[in-house]
Phi, psi and omega in degrees: 000314180298321180295318180294318180296322180295318180296317179297319180297316180295318179298316180297322180296318180295317179297317180298319180295319181294317183289320184281341181281166181285144172254112189284160169293173186211164174274114185284315181197161176227155179212125173274104187284136175071029179299146179295319179212142178221114181157195182287141180226118185289336179292317180272350185053045183199167172271132189230162165245116191240143172232157172285149176301134180086001183281160173275136184239137172240121180249126178256128182240119180264117182251135179241132179264098170244033182300125186223130181215117182294339181282350180259160177224112359286161184293330176273134185215161176293159173234151183247103183283122183249346180196139171232115190230143170239132178241131180257161185286356174272009170093020179239139173250144179230134189244141175290143177271003185270353177209144178205170180294325178281339180223068183288160178249121180271132178244128179284164180305134178067012175277146174241150180210141179259125175252141179249145175235127177247143181205162176247123183291138174295155179271351183257013178282134184293146176256009184279343180220164171277158188246146179266142178219153179228133178257131179244131174239117182253146172227150186245172189277347183205161177272322183231170179085169180222155355278151175266139186237133176287123183249355179191150176221130178247146185230158174218131183236138176223161180220027185249017184273127180237144177244109183279142167285170182298314181291324177296318179296318179297318180297315180296321179295317178296320179298317179296327176292324176295324176296317184294324180274359175088012180285323181226165172250152183299146174258152183242151189293336183277349167205152183241121178239117178301143182303329182294339180266345186215085183229152181292147180290128178227108181290117180241121184279315184288132178292325179294315179294321180295323178295316179296320179298319179295317177297321179296320177297321179296314179295323177296320179296316178296320178299320178295324177296315177300317182297315180298332178279347183092009177269080189287332179295311179291326177298315179299316181297316180293319178298320180296316177299315179298319180296316180297313181293323179296317179292324176295319178299316180294324179293316178297317180298321179296318180294313181294322179294323178295317178297319179295319179296320179296317180296318180294321178295318178296321179297316179297318180297315179297318179297320180295317178296319179297319179294323177294318178298317178298321179295318178296319178297320179297320179295318179298315179297322178295319178297319179298316178299320179297318179295320178297320180295318178297318179297318179296321179296318179297316179297322180295318179296316179298317180297322179294317179296317179298319180296318179296318180298315179299318180298316180296320179298316180298318180297317180295320177298317180297317178297321179297316180296321180294316179295321179297320180294317179296318180294320180294323180292320180294321179296321181295319179294321181295318179296325182288322182289332179289331179288000000 
């Protein structure tokens, strides 16, 4: 019982301490603006935010004031931002010019504000690993008067920052162009698939263009292998060769496709003309048949009239002969009776 009571007492004490203590504001999000590359990188086997060595960097830090303290009335209160700093693992800190101890920025409860930090990357930072960085946001107890005392610090830590060498940057840029024209698909750090094994379907009619496209995929695959090993010079050379051959392939395919389309268009046109000619011939033939039919009907009518006329003529001749015979007989009888 005593052991159980002790555990309950400690738990209640911890909860009371947590509830009564202040809940600090926090860094909501950060963004490296204008990064040279942002995404998966097979050399680091990680997702990175990369800049070229010596480049200018702009870091945006979003701060939210949800500062809460039960000992205050009201518990939500403004905070006075006196510094926004980013420190990198190569031993340099860079500070925002938008807040300072002499010129702090007051944030009201639940207000958010973006602070920017600008810096120039050293040229001697290694590109062999990704770099860790920590963002510090400090706030002080007052806007005016002295002495001012730091009453809180909020942090944000990341480890995905990469500094590219010149050849590494060129190789990565060429690879992204190969992705854009459809020669390869992006590779991801948790598995590596050479582009020749995983590429988007592209129907290529010309055998010459298809051969160049296949060679370009092969060079891109070899270039990716070099890149993953850290041999950026050879990776860049292979990517450049692949890019040139891929564009040559597309140019040949465009020319051949245009010729094929023209030939197909001519075939359709010729076929259409032939069908029109056949239709016209059919109409002419139909007209001829109609005329023949009309002529046959006329001839049939004429033949019928002629036949009727002949029949009537024969009948009339027969009647004439019969009447002539009867008249001759009557004349003969009359002459005999007179004697």
